[in-house]
Every structure is written in C-alpha cells, then in structure tokens.
All heavy atoms as an XYZ file, in Angstrom:
624
protein
N      83.985    169.515    188.821
C      83.325    170.601    189.480
C      82.316    170.121    190.483
O      81.581    169.191    190.195
C      82.589    171.429    188.350
C      81.872    172.614    188.859
S      81.377    173.571    187.433
C      80.298    174.682    188.273
N      82.284    170.706    191.632
C      81.371    170.239    192.678
C      79.889    170.454    192.243
O      79.595    171.407    191.517
C      81.638    171.101    193.869
C      82.887    171.811    193.599
C      83.136    171.790    192.095
N      79.025    169.586    192.706
C      77.663    169.742    192.386
C      76.969    170.659    193.423
O      77.122    170.443    194.600
C      76.905    168.337    192.461
C      77.060    167.625    191.161
O      77.403    168.229    190.161
N      76.768    166.335    191.173
N      76.246    171.681    192.938
C      75.497    172.561    193.777
C      74.109    172.606    193.287
O      73.918    172.816    192.019
C      76.144    173.938    193.794
C      77.579    173.917    194.289
C      75.290    174.949    194.608
C      78.286    175.259    194.220
N      73.096    172.402    194.058
C      71.734    172.466    193.556
C      71.323    173.836    193.168
O      71.896    174.833    193.571
C      70.770    171.713    194.565
C      70.600    172.530    195.831
O      70.355    173.757    195.760
N      70.478    171.906    196.949
N      70.250    173.892    192.421
C      69.732    175.163    191.890
C      69.341    176.186    192.968
O      69.556    177.362    192.768
N      68.681    175.645    194.000
C      68.309    176.625    195.115
C      69.563    177.213    195.816
O      69.481    178.392    196.096
C      67.486    175.814    196.155
C      66.194    175.344    195.608
C      65.176    176.472    195.490
N      63.994    175.994    194.952
C      63.131    176.742    194.231
N      63.362    177.984    194.083
N      62.066    176.228    193.689
N      70.585    176.472    196.000
C      71.778    176.989    196.591
C      72.415    178.011    195.596
O      72.844    179.042    196.050
C      72.799    175.851    196.893
O      72.108    174.851    197.757
C      74.048    176.423    197.559
N      72.426    177.704    194.385
C      72.947    178.637    193.359
C      72.130    179.937    193.450
O      72.711    181.080    193.354
C      72.889    178.087    191.960
C      74.009    177.229    191.426
C      73.731    176.600    190.119
C      75.293    178.015    191.382
N      70.866    179.799    193.525
C      70.010    181.054    193.586
C      70.380    181.900    194.787
O      70.465    183.119    194.669
C      68.495    180.635    193.612
N      70.567    181.300    195.928
C      70.920    182.018    197.141
C      72.277    182.667    196.978
O      72.522    183.835    197.343
C      70.918    181.165    198.364
C      69.566    180.652    198.820
C      69.750    179.670    199.899
C      68.762    181.889    199.308
N      73.233    181.956    196.362
C      74.551    182.519    196.153
C      74.555    183.684    195.161
O      75.167    184.687    195.412
C      75.494    181.457    195.606
N      73.745    183.587    194.111
C      73.573    184.663    193.196
C      72.964    185.910    193.855
O      73.471    187.014    193.669
C      72.662    184.281    191.975
C      73.443    183.251    191.099
C      72.176    185.455    191.226
C      72.546    182.470    190.166
N      72.024    185.682    194.677
C      71.432    186.833    195.409
C      72.442    187.501    196.410
O      72.507    188.707    196.484
C      70.147    186.425    196.170
C      69.017    186.103    195.208
C      67.856    185.554    195.924
O      67.922    184.728    196.807
N      66.645    186.030    195.477
N      73.196    186.714    197.138
C      74.175    187.195    198.046
C      75.305    187.985    197.312
O      75.662    189.047    197.740
C      74.795    186.071    198.845
N      75.766    187.435    196.215
C      76.818    188.141    195.413
C      76.261    189.434    194.876
O      76.913    190.472    194.909
C      77.419    187.155    194.358
C      78.308    187.963    193.419
C      78.227    186.127    195.013
N      75.064    189.377    194.356
C      74.452    190.564    193.756
C      74.207    191.708    194.870
O      74.488    192.835    194.629
C      73.096    190.219    193.179
C      72.454    191.400    192.432
O      73.007    191.850    191.433
O      71.363    191.858    192.881
N      73.866    191.265    196.030
C      73.607    192.173    197.139
C      74.951    192.849    197.536
O      75.005    194.067    197.680
C      73.027    191.493    198.336
C      72.832    192.378    199.604
C      71.773    193.252    199.647
C      73.803    192.431    200.581
C      71.580    194.033    200.766
C      73.636    193.203    201.621
C      72.519    194.049    201.770
N      76.039    192.005    197.662
C      77.323    192.521    197.971
C      77.871    193.494    196.910
O      78.427    194.519    197.180
C      78.339    191.413    198.134
C      79.688    191.835    198.632
C      79.685    192.558    199.979
C      81.051    192.843    200.431
N      81.064    193.504    201.730
N      77.613    193.175    195.637
C      78.012    194.068    194.592
C      77.302    195.419    194.671
O      77.957    196.459    194.450
C      77.785    193.424    193.211
C      78.698    192.292    192.916
S      78.381    191.438    191.373
C      78.570    192.781    190.161
N      76.013    195.384    194.905
C      75.267    196.613    195.042
C      75.789    197.440    196.216
O      75.943    198.644    196.118
C      73.775    196.309    195.272
O      73.199    195.733    194.200
N      76.130    196.775    197.343
C      76.720    197.493    198.440
C      77.995    198.053    198.132
O      78.266    199.247    198.487
C      76.769    196.504    199.677
C      77.122    197.183    200.981
O      76.521    198.236    201.230
O      77.999    196.672    201.693
N      78.947    197.283    197.555
C      80.252    197.773    197.134
C      80.142    198.981    196.197
O      80.847    200.005    196.286
C      81.092    196.705    196.551
C      81.681    195.675    197.452
C      82.316    194.552    196.691
C      82.780    196.300    198.333
N      79.234    198.873    195.227
C      79.019    199.932    194.254
C      78.620    201.239    194.947
O      79.093    202.301    194.649
C      78.009    199.501    193.164
C      77.934    200.408    191.963
C      77.113    199.866    190.898
O      76.118    199.183    191.207
O      77.452    200.138    189.734
N      77.745    201.080    195.855
C      77.254    202.225    196.631
C      78.430    202.850    197.454
O      78.588    204.118    197.439
C      76.096    201.856    197.620
C      75.546    202.965    198.453
C      74.571    202.524    199.481
N      75.175    201.446    200.341
C      75.962    201.639    201.419
N      76.351    202.845    201.683
N      76.377    200.642    202.180
N      79.231    202.080    198.070
C      80.389    202.592    198.848
C      81.398    203.259    197.931
O      81.921    204.342    198.203
C      81.005    201.447    199.674
C      80.044    200.968    200.769
C      82.330    201.937    200.284
C      80.465    199.647    201.403
N      81.718    202.535    196.811
C      82.678    203.083    195.837
C      82.178    204.460    195.282
O      82.968    205.465    195.216
C      82.926    202.162    194.676
C      83.718    200.938    195.167
C      83.638    202.803    193.525
C      83.710    199.769    194.198
N      80.914    204.599    194.992
C      80.385    205.790    194.450
C      80.365    206.904    195.470
O      80.312    208.152    195.128
C      78.988    205.599    193.879
C      78.961    204.788    192.582
O      80.034    204.739    191.880
N      77.963    204.200    192.279
N      80.378    206.624    196.761
C      80.384    207.665    197.828
C      81.774    208.163    198.094
O      81.892    209.185    198.805
C      79.690    207.125    199.079
O      80.587    206.171    199.705
N      82.797    207.512    197.595
C      84.184    207.931    197.921
C      84.649    208.904    196.861
O      84.185    208.870    195.696
C      85.133    206.637    197.906
C      84.828    205.799    199.088
C      85.965    204.799    199.268
C      85.759    203.993    200.591
N      86.134    204.699    201.731
N      85.627    209.728    197.184
C      86.278    210.605    196.196
C      86.927    209.805    195.118
O      87.304    208.601    195.331
C      87.302    211.388    196.996
C      86.869    211.273    198.456
C      86.182    209.965    198.597
N      87.065    210.329    193.922
C      87.610    209.539    192.803
C      89.016    208.999    193.021
O      89.343    207.878    192.397
C      87.651    210.491    191.626
C      86.658    211.568    191.984
C      86.587    211.615    193.478
N      89.812    209.613    193.891
C      91.162    209.034    194.107
C      91.172    208.015    195.265
O      92.353    207.600    195.658
C      92.064    210.281    194.424
C      91.701    211.004    195.690
O      90.520    210.981    196.040
O      92.574    211.633    196.277
N      90.064    207.634    195.796
C      89.978    206.656    196.815
C      89.166    205.382    196.400
O      88.358    205.499    195.502
C      89.420    207.194    198.103
C      90.278    208.308    198.726
C      89.594    208.852    199.958
O      88.605    208.379    200.423
N      90.249    209.884    200.532
N      89.332    204.311    197.022
C      88.549    203.154    196.785
C      89.002    202.155    195.772
O      88.306    201.278    195.310
N      90.299    202.260    195.372
C      90.815    201.329    194.342
C      90.771    199.928    194.810
O      90.499    198.969    194.016
C      92.352    201.736    194.036
N      91.026    199.655    196.126
C      90.964    198.336    196.628
C      89.595    197.762    196.567
O      89.340    196.578    196.364
C      91.555    198.265    198.044
C      90.665    198.805    199.160
C      90.679    200.379    199.163
O      91.530    201.024    198.544
O      89.793    200.915    199.874
N      88.580    198.657    196.774
C      87.176    198.205    196.702
C      86.822    197.944    195.218
O      86.006    197.056    194.925
C      86.254    199.280    197.284
C      86.352    199.431    198.739
C      85.450    200.572    199.214
C      86.077    198.227    199.551
N      87.359    198.683    194.270
C      87.065    198.376    192.881
C      87.603    196.996    192.472
O      87.007    196.308    191.722
C      87.653    199.503    191.980
C      86.890    200.767    192.129
C      87.435    201.951    191.334
O      88.324    201.710    190.522
O      86.959    203.096    191.559
N      88.775    196.681    193.043
C      89.347    195.370    192.733
C      88.507    194.297    193.347
O      88.229    193.250    192.704
C      90.764    195.281    193.358
O      91.362    194.042    193.226
N      88.002    194.488    194.571
C      87.053    193.533    195.213
C      85.817    193.443    194.378
O      85.266    192.323    194.210
C      86.768    193.981    196.649
C      85.898    193.039    197.467
C      86.500    191.672    197.555
C      85.699    193.664    198.864
N      85.308    194.559    193.907
C      84.081    194.549    193.104
C      84.260    193.716    191.817
O      83.420    192.964    191.397
C      83.632    195.980    192.662
C      82.372    196.084    191.899
C      81.110    196.066    192.513
C      82.428    196.103    190.525
C      79.966    196.123    191.783
C      81.257    196.143    189.704
C      80.027    196.184    190.414
N      85.429    193.834    191.163
C      85.745    193.016    190.007
C      85.710    191.589    190.353
O      85.226    190.753    189.521
C      87.094    193.483    189.394
C      87.531    192.693    188.153
C      86.565    192.840    187.033
C      88.857    193.142    187.790
N      86.273    191.202    191.473
C      86.241    189.755    191.927
C      84.850    189.274    192.042
O      84.486    188.194    191.647
C      86.981    189.638    193.162
O      88.328    189.848    193.061
N      83.972    190.073    192.666
C      82.575    189.669    192.837
C      81.847    189.687    191.459
O      81.011    188.804    191.270
C      81.849    190.668    193.731
C      81.934    190.275    195.209
C      82.852    190.883    196.008
C      81.018    189.390    195.776
C      82.951    190.520    197.366
C      81.072    189.020    197.093
C      82.097    189.536    197.862
O      82.185    189.207    199.235
N      82.226    190.576    190.566
C      81.618    190.607    189.241
C      82.019    189.314    188.491
O      81.108    188.674    187.799
C      82.108    191.819    188.494
O      81.552    191.864    187.242
N      83.270    188.903    188.612
C      83.637    187.645    187.944
C      82.925    186.407    188.567
O      82.520    185.528    187.855
C      85.143    187.433    188.064
C      85.976    188.429    187.190
O      85.461    188.964    186.278
N      87.202    188.714    187.574
N      82.737    186.445    189.862
C      82.018    185.386    190.520
C      80.567    185.374    190.050
O      79.953    184.302    189.832
C      82.112    185.497    192.030
N      79.943    186.568    189.892
C      78.572    186.694    189.471
C      78.395    186.094    188.087
O      77.426    185.366    187.788
C      78.146    188.120    189.459
N      79.424    186.264    187.228
C      79.281    185.727    185.804
C      79.393    184.148    185.876
O      78.648    183.530    185.207
C      80.424    186.312    184.980
C      80.091    187.688    184.416
C      78.831    187.705    183.556
O      78.690    186.855    182.699
O      77.970    188.632    183.821
N      80.280    183.656    186.723
C      80.439    182.209    186.846
C      79.140    181.586    187.394
O      78.651    180.570    186.957
C      81.615    181.865    187.710
N      78.543    182.230    188.389
C      77.288    181.758    188.968
C      76.200    181.828    187.978
O      75.324    180.979    187.857
C      76.938    182.554    190.183
C      77.806    182.305    191.462
C      77.526    183.354    192.518
C      77.619    180.873    191.949
N      76.145    182.887    187.196
C      75.136    183.041    186.126
C      75.147    181.917    185.112
O      74.102    181.289    184.806
C      75.279    184.447    185.341
C      74.190    184.578    184.300
C      74.451    186.037    183.716
C      73.347    186.351    182.708
N      73.527    187.685    182.121
N      76.332    181.573    184.663
C      76.483    180.445    183.748
C      76.063    179.109    184.391
O      75.405    178.345    183.775
C      77.973    180.317    183.314
C      78.430    181.447    182.380
C      79.890    181.302    182.085
C      77.641    181.447    181.081
N      76.470    178.932    185.619
C      76.075    177.647    186.287
C      74.570    177.596    186.465
O      73.933    176.566    186.374
C      76.781    177.583    187.698
N      73.918    178.779    186.807
C      72.510    178.784    187.052
C      71.761    178.517    185.719
O      70.768    177.782    185.701
C      72.092    180.148    187.584
C      70.714    180.176    188.071
C      70.324    179.558    189.275
C      69.645    180.814    187.393
C      68.998    179.559    189.788
C      68.354    180.799    187.874
C      68.038    180.164    189.017
O      66.754    180.178    189.524
N      72.284    179.068    184.629
C      71.607    178.795    183.316
C      71.677    177.259    182.992
O      70.741    176.711    182.432
C      72.262    179.625    182.224
C      71.898    181.070    182.465
C      72.091    181.902    181.206
C      71.749    183.333    181.486
N      70.645    183.896    180.750
N      72.729    176.625    183.366
C      72.839    175.182    183.215
C      71.848    174.532    184.077
O      71.227    173.484    183.660
C      74.303    174.685    183.535
C      75.274    175.031    182.483
C      76.703    174.525    182.846
O      76.765    173.512    183.588
O      77.657    175.099    182.331
N      71.720    174.931    185.325
C      70.722    174.324    186.284
C      69.343    174.478    185.737
O      68.457    173.609    185.961
C      70.877    174.973    187.689
N      69.035    175.613    185.126
C      67.671    175.884    184.597
C      67.316    174.847    183.506
O      66.146    174.531    183.282
C      67.584    177.225    183.979
C      67.441    178.423    184.968
C      67.567    179.765    184.292
C      66.137    178.280    185.744
N      68.338    174.309    182.790
C      68.024    173.300    181.780
C      67.651    171.921    182.383
O      66.966    171.128    181.845
C      69.316    173.055    180.889
C      69.726    174.252    180.050
C      71.049    173.995    179.380
C      68.645    174.690    179.097
N      68.098    171.645    183.644
C      67.798    170.427    184.339
C      66.595    170.540    185.350
O      65.992    169.489    185.551
C      69.086    170.024    185.092
C      70.275    169.736    184.193
C      71.529    169.511    184.967
O      71.526    169.320    186.196
O      72.641    169.496    184.361
N      66.340    171.712    185.854
C      65.330    171.902    186.891
C      64.349    172.881    186.365
O      64.744    173.996    186.012
C      65.962    172.243    188.250
C      64.824    172.423    189.286
C      66.978    171.339    188.697
N      63.069    172.545    186.449
C      62.081    173.518    185.817
C      61.318    174.318    186.845
O      60.603    175.234    186.495
C      61.065    172.739    185.035
C      60.300    171.733    185.779
O      60.538    171.530    186.980
O      59.387    171.096    185.198
N      61.607    174.186    188.144
C      60.919    174.971    189.120
C      61.752    176.077    189.761
O      61.440    176.570    190.811
C      60.312    174.098    190.230
C      61.311    173.384    191.024
O      62.533    173.270    190.631
N      60.996    172.835    192.187
N      62.851    176.531    189.003
C      63.655    177.638    189.492
C      63.123    178.909    188.900
O      62.709    178.955    187.758
C      65.097    177.352    189.130
C      65.830    176.175    189.764
C      67.164    175.989    189.118
C      65.927    176.370    191.296
N      63.297    180.024    189.662
C      62.855    181.280    189.089
C      63.851    181.762    187.984
O      65.060    181.276    187.952
C      62.971    182.273    190.231
C      63.868    181.646    191.236
C      63.739    180.129    191.044
N      63.446    182.586    187.093
C      64.360    183.116    186.060
C      65.495    183.800    186.745
O      65.298    184.442    187.759
C      63.501    184.069    185.208
C      62.100    183.741    185.536
C      62.107    183.110    186.896
N      66.669    183.768    186.096
C      67.810    184.389    186.651
C      67.551    185.930    186.901
O      67.961    186.404    187.915
C      68.993    184.304    185.643
C      70.254    185.022    186.129
C      71.084    184.484    187.030
C      70.554    186.312    185.661
C      72.228    185.112    187.516
C      71.661    186.988    186.106
C      72.504    186.470    187.027
O      73.574    187.091    187.446
N      66.856    186.529    186.002
C      66.568    187.946    186.104
C      65.796    188.309    187.389
O      65.864    189.435    187.880
C      65.846    188.447    184.880
C      66.669    188.396    183.600
C      66.838    187.060    183.058
O      65.994    186.082    183.327
O      67.779    186.863    182.239
N      65.093    187.411    187.919
C      64.300    187.633    189.146
C      65.167    187.605    190.384
O      64.787    188.004    191.432
C      63.176    186.632    189.291
C      62.012    186.844    188.314
O      62.068    187.836    187.546
O      61.160    185.941    188.254
N      66.403    187.079    190.227
C      67.293    186.933    191.404
C      68.205    188.131    191.609
O      68.710    188.295    192.726
C      68.180    185.690    191.172
C      67.415    184.370    191.098
C      68.479    183.245    190.784
C      66.636    184.060    192.279
N      68.344    188.938    190.564
C      69.341    189.973    190.662
C      68.669    191.322    190.635
O      67.591    191.517    190.107
C      70.405    189.900    189.531
C      71.212    188.679    189.700
C      69.759    189.972    188.141
N      69.365    192.333    191.163
C      68.930    193.705    191.290
C      68.960    194.300    189.877
O      69.943    194.179    189.129
C      69.805    194.536    192.204
C      69.444    195.935    192.270
N      70.234    196.871    191.587
C      68.579    196.634    192.961
C      69.681    198.042    191.792
N      68.722    197.974    192.623
N      67.892    194.953    189.555
C      67.834    195.591    188.209
C      67.324    197.054    188.467
O      66.142    197.207    188.858
C      66.937    194.891    187.275
C      66.817    195.470    185.870
O      67.418    196.528    185.633
O      66.124    194.882    185.011
N      68.177    198.040    188.119
C      67.753    199.406    188.388
C      66.532    199.862    187.646
O      65.859    200.819    187.978
C      68.885    200.356    188.090
C      70.009    200.133    189.100
C      71.255    201.118    188.749
O      71.070    201.958    187.926
O      72.337    200.877    189.399
N      66.280    199.172    186.484
C      65.186    199.573    185.570
C      63.842    198.852    186.012
O      62.815    199.163    185.429
C      65.546    199.202    184.140
C      66.760    200.015    183.701
O      66.896    201.136    184.024
N      67.640    199.325    182.947
N      63.984    197.874    186.876
C      62.826    197.092    187.249
C      62.077    197.885    188.363
O      62.717    198.297    189.307
C      63.219    195.748    187.783
C      62.079    194.820    188.106
C      62.489    193.329    188.347
C      63.728    193.097    189.126
N      63.948    191.677    189.456
N      60.722    197.970    188.297
C      60.036    198.675    189.330
C      60.139    197.926    190.632
O      60.127    196.724    190.643
C      58.547    198.712    188.828
C      58.477    197.900    187.620
C      59.915    197.516    187.221
N      60.154    198.743    191.737
C      60.242    198.082    193.085
C      58.977    197.482    193.546
O      57.948    197.859    193.248
C      60.720    199.108    194.091
O      61.906    199.598    193.663
C-alpha cells in the first residue's frame, strides 16, 4: 500500500466528504425515478470515505498533531 501522510489523508477525507454532500444534495433534488447513476457514484464515494477513515485512524496512532477525524467531516448535528 502506498504511503500517504496524515495531512494528505485529511485533505482527501475533506474532499470526498464535500463531494458526498454535493451528490446527496443533487440526488435529493431529483424525482425518485431519476438519479440512479448518481446513487451509484455516491456509493463509490462512500466506500472511498470508509477506506480513508480507516487509513486516517491508523495515521492518528502514529502522528499526534492531526485533528480528530470528526473535525474533518460534515456533521448535520454539529453547530455551524
């Protein structure tokens, strides 16, 4: 597996999370019978997000100056 530093992982996590939020917004704005291809794309991003989350949790064990994972991703319950 290629080595990616924690800061790069953090940026990738934020980018994937942003794209997922954007796709979710677009999917929700379409009629129920449309957007299947976007739902498939969303699933691909979701799988990537899980892989990045696992890699980041490993990076957190090695580097102590990274922000918590929860600070990198959008949380609807978190105050703005």
